[in-house]
C-alpha positions as CSV (number, residue, x, y, z in Angstrom):
1,G,0.0,-0.2,0.0
2,D,1.1,3.7,0.6
3,Q,3.6,2.8,3.2
4,R,5.6,0.4,1.0
5,P,8.3,3.0,-0.2
6,G,8.8,3.8,3.4
7,A,9.3,0.3,4.3
8,I,11.6,-0.4,1.4
9,A,13.6,2.7,2.5
10,A,13.8,1.4,6.1
11,L,14.9,-2.1,4.9
12,Q,17.6,-0.3,2.7
13,F,18.8,1.5,5.9
14,L,18.9,-1.5,8.2
15,R,20.0,-4.2,5.6
16,G,22.5,-2.2,3.5
17,P,22.8,-1.9,-0.4
18,L,23.4,-5.8,-1.0
19,V,19.9,-7.1,-0.3
20,D,17.0,-7.5,-2.6
21,H,14.8,-5.1,-0.6
22,G,11.7,-5.6,-2.8
23,W,11.7,-9.4,-2.3
24,E,12.4,-9.0,1.4
25,C,9.4,-6.6,1.9
26,R,7.1,-8.9,0.1
27,E,8.2,-11.9,2.2
28,I,7.6,-9.8,5.4
29,E,4.0,-8.8,4.2
30,A,3.3,-12.5,3.4
31,N,4.5,-13.3,7.1
32,I,2.2,-10.6,8.7
33,N,-0.7,-11.9,6.6
34,E,0.0,-15.6,7.8
35,Q,0.2,-14.5,11.6
36,Q,-3.4,-15.8,12.6
37,E,-3.4,-18.7,15.2
38,M,-1.1,-21.6,14.6
39,S,-2.8,-24.9,13.7
40,I,-1.4,-28.4,14.6
41,A,-1.6,-29.2,10.8
42,E,0.8,-26.4,10.0
43,F,3.6,-28.6,11.9
44,K,3.9,-30.6,8.5
45,N,5.3,-27.6,7.0
46,P,9.2,-28.0,6.9
47,S,9.6,-24.1,7.8
48,I,8.1,-24.9,11.1
49,Y,8.9,-28.6,12.0
50,K,12.5,-28.5,11.2
51,P,13.4,-25.5,13.3
52,F,11.2,-26.8,16.0
53,L,13.1,-30.0,16.1
54,I,16.3,-28.3,16.0
55,G,15.7,-25.9,18.7
56,V,14.3,-28.7,21.0
57,T,17.3,-30.9,20.5
58,M,19.8,-28.0,21.0
59,M,18.0,-27.4,24.3
60,F,18.2,-31.1,25.1
61,F,21.9,-31.3,24.3
62,Q,22.7,-28.0,26.3
63,Q,21.7,-29.7,29.5
64,A,22.6,-33.3,28.6
65,S,26.3,-32.0,28.5
66,G,25.9,-31.9,32.3
67,I,26.6,-28.4,32.7
68,N,24.0,-27.8,35.5
69,A,25.2,-30.7,37.5
70,L,28.8,-29.5,37.2
71,M,27.8,-26.0,38.4
72,F,25.5,-27.3,41.4
73,Y,27.9,-29.8,42.6
74,A,31.3,-27.7,42.0
75,E,32.2,-27.4,45.4
76,T,31.4,-31.2,46.1
77,I,33.1,-32.4,43.0
78,F,36.3,-30.5,44.0
79,E,36.1,-32.0,47.5
80,D,35.8,-35.5,45.9
81,A,38.7,-34.6,43.7
82,N,40.6,-33.7,46.8
83,F,41.0,-30.2,46.1
84,K,41.8,-28.5,49.5
85,N,40.0,-24.9,48.7
86,S,36.8,-26.0,47.1
87,S,35.2,-22.6,47.7
88,A,38.1,-20.8,46.0
89,A,37.6,-23.2,43.0
90,T,33.9,-22.4,42.6
91,V,34.6,-18.7,42.6
92,I,37.3,-19.2,39.7
93,I,34.8,-21.1,37.7
94,G,32.0,-18.5,38.3
95,S,34.6,-15.6,37.0
96,I,35.5,-17.9,33.8
97,Q,31.7,-18.1,32.8
98,V,31.4,-14.5,33.0
99,I,34.5,-13.6,31.1
100,F,34.0,-16.1,28.0
101,T,30.1,-15.4,27.9
102,A,31.2,-11.8,27.4
103,T,34.0,-13.0,24.7
104,A,31.3,-14.9,22.8
105,A,28.9,-11.8,22.7
106,L,31.6,-9.7,21.3
107,I,32.9,-12.3,18.7
108,I,29.7,-14.1,17.8
109,D,28.8,-11.8,14.7
110,R,32.1,-12.2,13.3
111,T,32.8,-16.0,13.7
112,G,29.3,-17.2,13.1
113,R,27.1,-19.4,15.4
114,K,27.9,-22.8,14.0
115,I,31.6,-22.7,14.4
116,L,31.2,-21.4,18.0
117,L,29.0,-24.3,18.6
118,I,31.4,-26.8,17.2
119,I,34.4,-25.5,19.0
120,S,32.7,-25.1,22.2
121,G,31.3,-28.8,22.0
122,M,34.9,-30.0,21.3
123,I,36.5,-28.3,24.2
124,M,33.8,-29.6,26.4
125,A,34.0,-33.2,25.3
126,A,37.9,-33.0,25.8
127,S,37.6,-31.4,29.4
128,A,35.0,-34.0,30.4
129,T,37.1,-36.8,29.2
130,V,40.1,-35.5,31.1
131,F,38.0,-35.0,34.3
132,G,37.0,-38.5,34.0
133,I,40.6,-39.7,33.5
134,Y,41.4,-37.7,36.8
135,F,38.9,-39.5,38.7
136,R,40.0,-42.9,37.2
137,I,43.4,-42.2,38.3
138,T,42.7,-40.8,41.8
139,V,39.7,-42.7,43.2
140,P,40.3,-46.5,43.6
141,I,37.4,-48.6,43.1
142,P,37.6,-51.7,45.4
143,S,35.3,-54.5,44.8
144,N,34.2,-54.6,48.3
145,S,33.0,-50.8,48.7
146,S,30.1,-49.1,47.3
147,H,30.8,-46.1,45.0
148,L,28.6,-43.9,47.3
149,Q,31.0,-44.3,50.2
150,L,34.0,-43.8,47.8
151,L,32.3,-40.4,46.8
152,N,32.2,-39.4,50.2
153,T,35.5,-40.4,51.2
154,P,38.4,-38.1,50.4
155,L,41.6,-40.0,49.7
156,T,43.7,-37.7,51.8
157,E,43.4,-34.6,54.0
158,E,46.0,-32.8,52.2
159,G,44.4,-33.0,48.6
160,H,45.8,-34.9,45.8
161,P,48.9,-33.8,43.9
162,L,46.9,-34.2,40.6
163,A,44.0,-31.8,42.1
164,W,45.3,-28.9,39.6
165,L,44.1,-31.4,36.8
166,A,40.6,-31.4,38.1
167,V,40.6,-27.5,38.4
168,L,41.9,-27.1,34.9
169,S,39.7,-29.6,33.2
170,M,36.5,-28.1,34.9
171,S,37.5,-24.6,34.0
172,F,38.0,-25.5,30.3
173,F,34.6,-27.2,30.5
174,I,33.0,-24.0,31.7
175,M,34.9,-22.0,29.4
176,G,33.7,-24.2,26.4
177,F,30.3,-24.0,27.5
178,A,30.1,-20.1,28.0
179,L,31.7,-19.7,24.5
180,G,29.1,-21.5,22.6
181,W,26.5,-24.0,24.2
182,G,25.6,-21.6,27.0
183,P,24.3,-18.5,25.0
184,I,24.0,-19.7,21.4
185,P,21.0,-22.2,21.6
186,W,18.9,-19.4,22.9
187,L,20.1,-17.0,20.2
188,V,19.4,-19.4,17.5
189,M,16.0,-20.3,18.9
190,S,15.2,-16.5,18.7
191,E,16.5,-16.5,14.8
192,I,15.1,-19.9,13.3
193,F,11.4,-19.8,14.1
194,P,8.8,-18.2,11.9
195,L,7.1,-15.5,13.6
196,R,3.6,-17.3,13.7
197,A,5.3,-20.4,15.5
198,R,7.6,-18.4,17.7
199,G,5.3,-18.7,20.6
200,I,4.6,-22.4,20.8
201,A,8.2,-23.5,19.6
202,S,9.8,-21.1,22.1
203,G,7.6,-22.6,25.0
204,A,8.6,-26.0,24.0
205,C,12.4,-25.4,23.8
206,V,12.3,-23.6,27.3
207,L,10.3,-26.5,28.6
208,T,12.8,-28.9,27.4
209,N,15.6,-27.0,28.8
210,W,14.2,-26.8,32.4
211,L,13.1,-30.5,32.3
212,M,16.6,-31.6,31.2
213,A,18.2,-29.4,33.8
214,F,16.1,-30.6,36.5
215,L,16.7,-34.5,35.4
216,V,20.3,-34.2,35.0
217,T,20.9,-32.4,38.2
218,K,18.6,-34.8,40.1
219,E,20.1,-37.9,38.7
220,F,23.9,-36.8,38.9
221,H,24.5,-38.5,42.2
222,D,22.8,-41.7,41.1
223,L,24.8,-41.6,37.9
224,T,28.2,-41.3,39.9
225,V,27.1,-44.3,41.8
226,L,25.8,-46.5,38.9
227,L,28.5,-45.3,36.4
228,T,31.3,-44.4,39.0
229,P,32.4,-40.8,38.9
230,Y,34.6,-41.3,35.7
231,G,32.1,-43.2,33.9
232,T,29.7,-40.3,34.5
233,F,32.0,-37.6,33.1
234,W,32.7,-39.8,30.0
235,L,28.9,-40.2,29.5
236,F,28.9,-36.2,29.5
237,S,32.0,-36.2,27.1
238,S,30.1,-38.5,24.6
239,T,27.1,-36.3,24.8
240,C,29.2,-33.3,24.0
241,L,30.7,-35.3,20.9
242,L,27.1,-36.1,19.7
243,N,26.2,-32.4,20.0
244,V,29.2,-31.5,17.8
245,I,28.0,-34.1,15.3
246,F,24.2,-32.7,15.5
247,T,25.5,-29.1,15.0
248,I,27.7,-30.0,11.8
249,V,24.7,-32.1,10.1
250,C,21.6,-30.1,11.1
251,V,22.0,-26.4,12.9
252,P,22.1,-23.9,9.8
253,E,24.2,-20.8,9.9
254,T,21.9,-17.9,10.7
255,K,24.6,-15.1,11.0
256,G,23.5,-12.3,8.7
257,K,20.3,-13.9,7.6
258,S,16.9,-12.5,7.8
259,L,14.1,-14.5,9.1
260,E,12.7,-14.9,5.4
261,E,16.1,-16.2,4.3
262,I,16.2,-18.7,7.1
263,E,12.7,-19.9,6.6
264,A,13.4,-20.3,2.8
265,H,16.5,-22.4,3.8
266,F,14.3,-25.0,5.7
267,C,11.6,-25.0,2.8
268,R,14.5,-26.2,0.4
269,P,14.6,-29.9,-0.4
270,R,17.9,-31.4,1.0
């Protein structure tokens, strides 16, 4: 209508000269026209079900990496790792998280989302593996004692000479998470859903995230009993490797793309 030239001028200002502003304006108009209530039948549309599945799976992997269990139990984990000053270790870890989340915010538009997710997942997988090796070396598993007792029995009062390895591997895990898998799933979630599906899809993602956070935190102690502490961290490491593969295969790069371009990406046949 009458406001179209103004809308195109605004798009030129926002998106720069290298974009087809007429096409983008038509796509936005089509999107607005479609913004009546979502029906379940619309989930057959690849521009809705594909980003929905990606968003939910990313939230699943974010929490299945074990991050919340590690944060909630950081002090206990360091005590189990015979690190004398467990409170100091917790402060160190909190600081790392703040610094590297800020770093991710600064570099994400230059590097892109996908590469940061891949690097983040690989750092987390390596760190969780090393943390598991640390427990494998330092916590003996005698056949006549339960793992539960072992978890609650420090080996020495003085702290193990390899305690620095526990602090280092956990610090790298938190660094990796803060660089990618912490902030980016939330960002990608805000970018990949069509406007008309955003309410339902975002709600499902948040629900998945909180449910997984609850389950992982609740079951962490039981997992350390069932799989031993090192087995539990190797399980988290495997999950981190899976999320790297998932990112490479399924997650689209959304850097610099409009909603309409992202929607068009999902509608293309593979």
